[in-house]
C-alpha positions as CSV (number, residue, x, y, z in Angstrom):
1,I,153.6,30.5,-87.4
2,T,152.9,30.7,-83.7
3,S,156.3,30.1,-82.8
4,G,157.5,34.0,-83.5
5,L,159.8,32.8,-87.0
6,F,157.7,35.2,-89.0
7,Q,159.6,38.2,-87.2
8,N,161.8,37.1,-90.1
9,T,160.8,38.5,-92.9
10,S,162.6,36.7,-95.6
11,L,161.4,33.5,-93.8
12,A,158.0,34.2,-94.1
13,G,158.1,35.3,-98.1
14,R,159.8,32.0,-99.2
15,V,157.0,30.3,-96.7
16,L,154.0,32.4,-98.1
17,K,155.7,31.8,-101.8
18,Y,155.8,27.9,-101.1
19,S,152.5,28.4,-100.0
20,L,151.3,29.6,-103.0
21,D,153.1,26.8,-105.5
22,F,151.0,24.8,-103.4
23,G,147.2,26.5,-104.0
24,N,146.5,26.9,-101.1
25,T,145.6,30.5,-100.7
26,D,144.0,30.5,-97.6
27,Y,147.0,29.4,-95.9
28,T,149.5,31.7,-97.4
29,I,146.8,34.6,-96.4
30,L,146.3,33.1,-93.4
31,I,150.8,33.5,-92.4
32,F,150.3,36.8,-94.3
33,R,147.7,38.0,-91.2
34,C,151.1,36.8,-89.4
35,I,153.6,38.3,-90.0
36,E,154.6,41.2,-88.3
37,S,155.9,43.6,-91.1
38,P,155.1,42.2,-94.6
39,D,158.1,43.5,-97.3
40,T,157.3,43.8,-100.7
41,F,157.8,40.4,-101.6
42,C,155.1,39.2,-98.9
43,V,152.6,41.1,-100.6
44,N,153.2,41.0,-103.8
45,T,152.8,37.0,-103.3
46,V,149.4,37.5,-101.3
47,I,147.8,39.9,-104.5
48,K,149.4,36.9,-106.8
49,A,147.5,34.8,-105.1
50,Y,144.3,36.8,-104.6
51,A,144.5,37.0,-108.9
52,C,145.5,33.1,-109.0
53,S,142.6,31.8,-107.0
54,G,139.3,32.9,-108.6
55,V,139.2,36.2,-106.4
56,P,140.6,38.8,-108.6
57,H,138.4,41.5,-107.3
58,Q,140.3,40.9,-103.9
59,A,143.7,41.4,-104.9
60,V,143.0,44.8,-106.1
61,V,141.1,45.7,-102.8
62,F,144.2,44.1,-100.8
63,Y,146.0,46.1,-103.2
64,F,145.0,49.7,-102.2
65,E,144.8,48.4,-98.5
66,M,148.2,47.8,-98.6
67,L,148.8,51.3,-100.8
68,R,146.6,52.5,-97.3
69,N,149.1,51.1,-95.1
70,G,152.2,52.5,-96.9
71,F,153.2,49.7,-99.5
72,G,155.6,50.6,-101.9
73,P,155.1,48.7,-104.7
74,N,157.4,47.8,-107.5
75,S,157.4,46.1,-111.0
76,F,157.0,42.7,-109.5
77,T,153.4,44.2,-108.3
78,F,151.7,45.3,-111.1
79,P,151.9,42.2,-113.7
80,P,149.6,40.1,-111.5
81,L,147.6,42.6,-110.0
82,V,146.7,44.1,-113.8
83,S,146.1,40.5,-114.6
84,A,143.8,40.6,-112.0
85,C,142.0,43.6,-113.0
86,T,140.9,41.8,-117.1
87,Q,139.2,38.9,-114.9
88,T,137.8,41.6,-113.1
89,G,136.7,43.4,-116.9
90,C,137.4,46.0,-114.8
91,S,138.9,48.9,-116.6
92,I,138.6,51.7,-114.4
93,S,140.7,49.6,-111.1
94,G,142.8,48.8,-114.4
95,Q,143.5,52.4,-115.1
96,K,144.1,53.1,-111.1
97,C,146.7,50.6,-111.5
98,H,148.2,51.8,-115.0
99,G,148.6,55.5,-112.8
100,Q,149.7,54.0,-110.2
101,A,152.7,52.2,-112.1
102,V,153.9,55.2,-113.9
103,K,154.0,56.9,-110.8
104,N,156.2,54.6,-109.5
105,G,157.9,54.7,-112.8
106,V,157.8,51.3,-113.5
107,D,155.3,51.5,-116.4
108,G,158.2,51.2,-119.4
109,I,159.3,47.6,-118.0
110,L,158.6,45.2,-120.2
111,P,156.1,42.0,-118.0
112,V,154.2,45.1,-116.9
113,Q,153.7,46.8,-120.4
114,N,152.6,43.5,-121.7
115,S,150.2,43.6,-118.9
116,L,148.8,46.4,-119.6
117,I,148.3,46.1,-123.2
118,H,146.4,42.9,-122.5
119,L,144.3,44.4,-120.0
120,Y,143.0,47.1,-122.5
121,A,142.6,45.0,-125.4
122,C,140.7,42.9,-123.0
123,C,138.5,45.9,-122.1
124,G,138.2,46.9,-125.5
125,L,140.2,50.2,-125.4
126,I,142.0,48.6,-127.9
127,D,143.4,52.3,-129.1
128,V,145.7,52.4,-125.7
129,A,146.2,49.4,-125.8
130,R,148.2,49.9,-129.4
131,Q,149.5,53.0,-127.6
132,I,151.5,51.6,-125.3
133,F,152.5,48.8,-127.9
134,V,153.6,51.3,-130.0
135,E,156.4,52.7,-127.5
136,M,157.5,49.8,-126.6
137,S,160.9,50.1,-126.6
138,T,161.9,46.2,-126.3
139,R,159.0,43.4,-127.6
140,D,158.4,40.2,-127.4
141,L,156.3,37.5,-128.0
142,V,153.7,38.1,-125.1
143,S,153.5,42.2,-126.3
144,W,152.5,40.5,-129.6
145,N,150.5,38.1,-129.2
146,S,148.4,40.5,-127.0
147,I,148.1,43.1,-129.4
148,V,147.3,41.2,-132.4
149,D,144.2,39.2,-129.9
150,G,142.9,42.3,-128.9
151,F,142.7,43.6,-132.8
152,V,141.2,40.4,-133.7
153,K,138.7,39.8,-131.0
154,F,137.9,43.3,-132.2
155,G,137.3,42.5,-135.5
156,D,139.8,44.6,-136.7
157,L,142.0,42.2,-139.0
158,G,143.7,44.2,-141.1
159,L,144.6,46.3,-137.9
160,A,146.7,43.5,-136.4
161,H,147.8,42.5,-140.6
162,Q,149.7,45.9,-140.5
163,L,151.6,45.3,-137.4
164,F,153.6,42.7,-139.3
165,D,154.4,44.1,-142.2
């Protein structure tokens, strides 16, 4: 860090990822703060670090801080970010992140859609989750599990069963 190697964003990104893989969130954040011009991969790594470390609200705060600094999110930004919103139980932050996904044109990408279905289902906005599910062009096991789990959580076993008919 002190030798200036983190002027190379690619190298810094790899070090960030490795520190995250070893579960050292504090070190990941420290490394990030030393990067002169962090790229999207670096920002996404920090969002994921916060989302996975027991302080998911920090992921949301960090994301909006990065937006103010000119950060341009991509499709890899939103699944861990929306997961952080789900963990905090804050549908308002989740809705703001959903709006950001729409604004950035990534709301139709499967992992983003899956994270949104899970968010809305967990926050009790099952109609919104269902709408996203219905409008999906492709569904995978995560899509199905998220929507069925949402229906079951809120006692709508009939609707969960109808999805399979």
